[in-house]
N, C-alpha and C positions, 0 to 999 in steps of 0.2 A: 212305219214299220212296227209290228207288234213284237214284244219281247219273246225270244225263242225259248226262254226258261219257264216263265209262268204262263205265257200265252194270253195275258190279260192287259198289261200296261203297255204304254208307248215305249218303245226301245229308244233310249237316248244315248246309248254307248255302242260303239262298233269295235270289235276285236278280231284280229287275225289270229287264228289258232293253227298251230302245226302239230299234228298228232301223228307220230311215226312217219313223217315225211309227207303227209297229206295236208295241204293247206285248205282252210275253210274260213269263212267269215261268219261271225255270230253277232247277234244284236241283242242287248240286254237292257232292262230298265234299271234305274237306280236302286229300287227296293231289292231286286234280286241280287245285285252286286253286293249290297250291304249284307244281305243274308248269307251269301256265299262267303264273304270275308269273315263274318262273325262266327261261322261254323268251320272254317278252314283249318284253324290251329296254326296258321302261318304267322311269322313275325310281321310287324307292321310294314316293313320295307318291301315285303314280298306280296302284299295284298293287291288286289285289282284296284286301279285308280278309277274314280268316277270322272265322267266328262272328258275322257281322253281316248284317242284312237291308239291302240297299242297292239303288240304282238305277244301272244302267249305260246310258248313252245313246250311240248311234252314229248319226252323220248320213250321208246318202247321199254327200256329198263325201268324208267320211272313209273310207267303204267303198271308193269309187272309187280313192282314193289308195293305200290299203293293198293293193287288188287289183292296181294297177299295180306297186307295189313287189314283190309276190309274183311277178308275171309277169316282171319284169326279173331277179329272182333266179334264176328257172327258166332264162331265156335265158342268163344268165351261166354257170350250171352247164353247160349244153349247149355253150356257146362254149369253155369250158375243156376239156371232154371231147373236143371236136373239134379242139383245139389252134388255135383262131382267137383268138389273143391280142390282136390289135388290137381286135376286136369286144368281147372280154372287158373290156379296159381302158375302152372307151367305156361299156359297160353298168355297170361298177363306178362310174364317175363319175356316171352317172344315178341309181344306187342311193343314193349318198352324199347327193345333193341331196334325194331323196324321204325318206330316213331323217331328215334334219334337219327336214323339214316334218312328218313323222309323229310323231317322238319328242321333238324339242326344243321344238316349239310346243305340245306337250301334246295332240296329237290321238290 
């Protein structure tokens, strides 16, 4: 089976993912899991384990919060590019609040 993330390497890890009540199986290679973990911002105990079959569950509220966070980060990037620093500061503050909700509360 080929990794469903990169589409190049052999998938050596199988995960059951539940997103808003829909169950799916995904197959990932070790390199992709390492990359996902490195960029996730999650504490060590919440990162995806290599070489194990596990279940990853994502709620609709969690997805909404993470999407909102991504949207704010995109707006922040645009505000900085456009030199709208007051808007950027406000967006930065909103991002800090959401990051605490997403990463500190274990979501």
